[in-house]
C-alpha positions as CSV (number, residue, x, y, z in Angstrom):
1,M,0.0,-0.1,0.0
2,P,1.6,3.6,-1.6
3,L,2.0,6.0,1.5
4,S,0.3,8.3,0.3
5,Y,-2.7,6.6,0.2
6,I,-1.9,6.2,3.8
7,F,-1.4,9.4,5.1
8,I,-4.5,10.8,3.2
9,S,-7.0,8.3,5.0
10,G,-5.1,9.0,8.5
11,L,-6.4,12.8,7.7
12,R,-10.2,12.1,7.0
13,V,-9.7,10.3,10.2
14,I,-8.2,13.5,12.2
15,G,-11.1,15.2,10.3
16,L,-13.9,12.6,11.8
17,L,-12.9,13.2,15.1
18,L,-12.2,17.1,15.4
19,V,-16.2,16.9,14.1
20,L,-16.8,14.1,17.0
21,V,-15.7,16.6,19.7
22,T,-17.1,19.6,18.4
23,L,-21.1,18.3,18.1
24,V,-20.1,16.6,21.9
25,A,-18.9,19.4,23.7
26,C,-22.2,22.0,22.5
27,G,-24.5,20.0,24.2
28,K,-28.2,20.3,23.1
29,P,-29.9,23.1,24.1
30,E,-31.5,24.5,27.1
31,P,-35.6,24.2,26.3
32,V,-37.0,28.0,27.0
33,A,-39.3,27.6,30.3
34,A,-42.9,28.8,29.4
35,P,-44.5,31.0,31.1
36,S,-47.2,28.8,34.2
37,P,-51.3,30.1,33.6
38,S,-51.5,31.5,36.9
39,E,-48.8,33.8,36.3
40,P,-49.4,36.9,34.3
41,M,-47.1,38.4,31.2
42,T,-45.5,41.2,32.3
43,P,-44.8,43.0,29.4
44,A,-41.4,43.4,28.1
45,P,-39.9,47.3,29.0
46,A,-39.6,49.6,26.2
47,E,-35.9,50.5,24.9
48,P,-36.1,54.8,25.8
49,S,-36.2,55.9,22.9
50,P,-32.6,58.3,21.5
51,P,-33.3,61.5,22.5
52,M,-34.2,64.0,20.2
53,P,-31.2,65.9,18.4
54,E,-31.5,69.6,19.1
55,P,-32.1,72.0,15.9
56,I,-28.8,73.7,15.2
57,M,-29.8,76.9,15.0
58,S,-27.3,79.5,12.1
59,P,-25.3,82.1,13.6
60,P,-26.5,85.7,12.6
61,P,-24.9,87.6,9.3
62,P,-22.4,89.3,11.0
63,A,-23.3,93.2,10.8
64,S,-22.1,94.6,8.0
65,S,-18.8,96.9,8.2
66,K,-19.8,99.9,5.4
67,P,-22.0,102.4,7.6
68,E,-25.2,102.4,5.9
69,P,-25.8,105.6,3.8
70,I,-26.3,108.7,6.2
71,I,-29.6,110.7,3.6
72,L,-29.4,114.5,5.0
73,Q,-32.6,116.1,4.2
74,P,-32.5,119.7,2.7
75,H,-33.0,121.8,5.5
76,V,-30.8,120.0,7.3
77,I,-28.1,121.1,4.4
78,A,-29.3,124.4,4.3
79,N,-28.0,124.8,8.4
80,Y,-24.3,124.3,7.7
81,P,-22.2,127.0,7.5
82,T,-21.6,128.0,3.9
83,T,-18.6,130.3,4.8
84,P,-15.0,128.8,4.1
85,L,-12.5,127.7,6.0
86,P,-9.3,129.4,6.2
87,Q,-6.6,128.6,4.5
88,T,-2.7,128.8,4.9
89,K,0.4,129.8,2.8
90,A,1.1,125.6,3.0
91,N,-2.1,124.7,1.2
92,E,-2.5,126.8,-0.7
93,P,0.2,126.0,-3.5
94,N,-1.8,127.9,-6.9
95,A,-2.2,131.2,-4.5
96,K,-1.2,134.1,-5.8
97,L,1.5,135.5,-3.9
98,E,2.6,138.9,-3.4
99,F,6.0,138.1,-2.1
100,Y,8.4,135.7,-4.1
101,H,10.8,133.6,-2.0
102,V,14.4,134.2,-3.3
103,V,17.4,131.4,-2.4
104,V,20.0,131.4,-3.6
105,S,22.3,128.7,-2.7
106,G,26.4,128.2,-4.0
107,S,29.4,125.7,-3.2
108,K,31.0,126.7,-0.3
109,H,34.8,125.5,-1.6
110,L,36.5,125.2,-4.9
111,Q,39.7,124.5,-5.8
112,L,42.3,125.6,-8.4
113,P,42.7,124.0,-10.7
114,G,39.5,121.1,-9.7
115,N,35.7,120.7,-10.3
116,K,33.3,123.3,-11.1
117,G,30.9,125.5,-8.9
118,L,27.4,124.7,-8.5
119,L,24.7,128.4,-8.1
120,N,21.7,128.1,-7.3
121,V,18.5,129.6,-8.0
122,W,15.3,128.6,-6.8
123,I,11.9,131.4,-6.7
124,G,8.7,130.4,-5.1
125,N,6.7,130.2,-2.1
126,E,7.9,130.2,1.2
127,A,6.9,126.8,2.6
128,F,8.0,125.5,-0.7
129,K,11.8,125.9,-0.5
130,P,14.3,123.2,-0.5
131,A,16.3,121.4,2.4
132,P,19.6,123.1,3.3
133,V,22.8,121.1,1.9
134,S,25.4,120.9,4.0
135,T,27.5,121.8,1.0
136,M,26.6,124.9,-0.1
137,N,26.5,128.1,1.8
138,I,22.9,129.8,1.5
139,A,21.2,133.3,1.2
140,E,17.3,134.2,1.0
141,S,15.4,137.2,1.2
142,D,12.1,138.6,-0.8
143,I,10.9,139.9,-3.7
144,I,8.1,141.7,-4.5
145,A,5.7,139.6,-7.3
146,A,5.9,142.1,-9.5
147,G,5.7,139.5,-12.8
148,A,4.1,135.9,-13.7
149,Y,8.0,135.2,-15.5
150,A,11.3,135.7,-14.9
151,L,14.9,135.5,-16.5
152,V,17.8,135.0,-14.2
153,E,21.4,136.1,-14.4
154,A,23.7,135.0,-12.0
155,N,26.6,138.1,-10.6
156,A,29.7,136.2,-10.0
157,P,32.2,138.7,-12.1
158,D,35.2,136.5,-10.7
159,F,34.1,133.1,-12.0
160,E,33.4,131.5,-15.8
161,V,30.1,130.8,-15.5
162,S,27.9,129.0,-17.7
163,P,25.2,129.2,-19.0
164,V,24.7,133.3,-18.3
165,T,21.2,133.6,-18.1
166,S,18.3,131.3,-17.8
167,K,15.7,130.8,-19.8
168,C,12.0,132.8,-20.0
169,L,10.6,131.1,-16.7
170,L,6.7,130.6,-15.9
171,L,7.3,132.1,-12.1
172,H,5.0,129.6,-9.5
173,P,4.3,128.9,-5.6
174,S,5.4,125.6,-5.6
175,G,8.9,127.0,-6.5
176,V,11.3,127.1,-9.5
177,D,14.5,126.5,-10.1
178,V,18.0,127.4,-12.2
179,K,21.5,126.5,-11.7
180,F,24.7,128.1,-12.9
181,Y,27.8,126.5,-13.1
182,L,31.0,128.0,-12.4
183,T,34.8,127.7,-12.8
184,A,37.5,129.2,-10.9
185,K,40.0,131.8,-12.1
186,N,41.4,133.0,-9.1
187,A,42.8,131.6,-5.8
188,G,40.3,133.1,-2.9
189,D,37.2,134.4,-1.3
190,F,34.4,136.1,-4.0
191,I,30.8,137.2,-3.0
192,V,28.4,135.8,-6.0
193,S,24.7,136.4,-5.7
194,A,21.4,136.8,-8.8
195,T,19.1,139.4,-10.3
196,V,15.8,137.8,-11.4
197,N,14.1,139.9,-14.6
198,L,10.8,140.0,-13.6
199,F,7.9,140.5,-16.8
200,N,4.6,139.9,-17.4
201,T,4.6,138.1,-20.9
202,E,5.3,135.1,-21.4
203,N,8.9,135.5,-23.6
204,C,10.2,137.6,-21.2
205,S,9.7,140.7,-23.9
206,G,9.0,144.4,-23.0
207,P,10.4,146.7,-20.0
208,A,11.8,143.9,-17.2
209,I,11.6,144.8,-13.0
210,P,15.1,143.6,-12.1
211,K,15.4,142.5,-7.9
212,T,18.4,141.1,-6.5
213,A,18.9,138.6,-4.3
214,N,21.2,138.6,-1.0
215,T,25.0,137.5,-1.8
216,L,26.8,134.5,-0.7
217,S,30.7,133.9,-0.2
218,V,32.4,131.5,-2.8
219,N,35.8,129.9,-1.2
220,V,38.3,129.0,-3.9
221,V,41.4,127.4,-2.4
222,V,44.4,126.5,-4.9
223,N,44.5,123.0,-4.9
224,E,48.4,121.8,-4.8
225,A,48.6,118.4,-5.2
226,L,46.6,118.5,-8.5
227,I,49.0,121.6,-9.8
228,D,52.2,119.7,-8.7
229,E,50.6,116.1,-10.8
230,Q,49.7,118.5,-13.6
231,R,53.6,120.3,-14.0
232,K,54.9,117.0,-13.8
233,Q,52.6,115.6,-16.2
234,G,53.8,118.6,-18.1
235,F,57.2,118.0,-18.0
236,I,57.2,114.3,-18.9
237,D,55.1,115.3,-22.3
238,I,57.7,117.6,-23.3
239,F,60.6,115.6,-22.6
240,W,59.1,112.6,-25.0
241,A,57.9,115.8,-27.6
242,K,61.9,116.3,-27.6
243,A,63.1,112.6,-27.7
244,T,61.3,112.1,-30.3
245,E,62.7,114.7,-32.4
246,F,66.2,113.4,-31.1
247,W,66.1,110.3,-32.4
248,A,64.1,111.5,-35.2
249,A,67.4,113.4,-36.2
250,L,70.0,111.6,-35.5
251,L,68.1,108.6,-37.0
252,A,68.0,111.1,-40.2
253,L,71.9,111.9,-39.9
254,L,72.9,108.2,-39.3
255,F,71.0,107.5,-42.8
256,G,72.5,111.0,-44.5
257,V,76.2,109.0,-43.2
258,L,75.7,105.4,-44.1
259,L,74.6,107.0,-48.0
260,F,77.7,108.3,-47.9
261,L,79.8,105.6,-47.5
262,V,78.2,103.5,-49.8
263,R,77.4,105.9,-52.2
264,K,80.8,104.2,-54.8
265,H,79.2,100.7,-54.0
266,L,75.7,102.1,-55.0
267,K,76.9,103.6,-58.0
268,K,78.6,100.3,-59.3
269,W,75.1,98.5,-58.3
270,F,73.3,100.8,-60.9
271,G,75.4,101.5,-63.7
272,Y,77.0,104.6,-63.1
273,D,81.0,104.1,-62.3
274,Q,81.7,104.7,-65.9
275,S,82.5,108.5,-65.1
276,D,84.8,107.3,-62.6
277,S,87.2,105.2,-64.8
């Protein structure tokens, strides 16, 4: 008998034994005792019903941050005062002025030789005047507003001024400014200022009403270091120019001497030695 058949038969026997053991362990179910006729039947207590869920109340809508428009009645508007509020210089940029405020600012120090200095002239309402600059001297004055247009001239005879005069300017309370550039001629302390020529025509034609602003001082010092550097550079330039001329003349002389020494050989090479024979 093969071993596989014996193994399968053993598994079947073990399975039947497991089924019998299970049935014996469970046993028969106990009978339910029937109620006696003398005892009344009491109904089983009813299970309590689940509580009803409370209704969820939606939150009230948030109050609108936008205020409701206020409708003013005609009689309410009529009760408001009609007198305008007083105005000041700071909130009247377009008001007609009786006086122009003139601010002349110029470079405190200049070097000779060196960069150009600056002369700035500002004209307008004093409430809008520019902030001062630490490197500039400032002179302020008031002139009568005798015209709506102006030509500004720089008064700086000790300097080379560019430009000499400004274009025709339309004056405005918020302010207009003109820039002049100064080139020093000599060292020292010099006085500069500006003349404001007022006009009542758009192209600044016709008679002018000149008004001179306050003066300010400009100090010009000699730039020794730059002068030494310029002298050194000038010496170098002159040296190289003369050296070039010298070497050019020397080369010309050497070439002439060389031609003189080899003139006989040149005559032979080019066939001009017959006359010598």
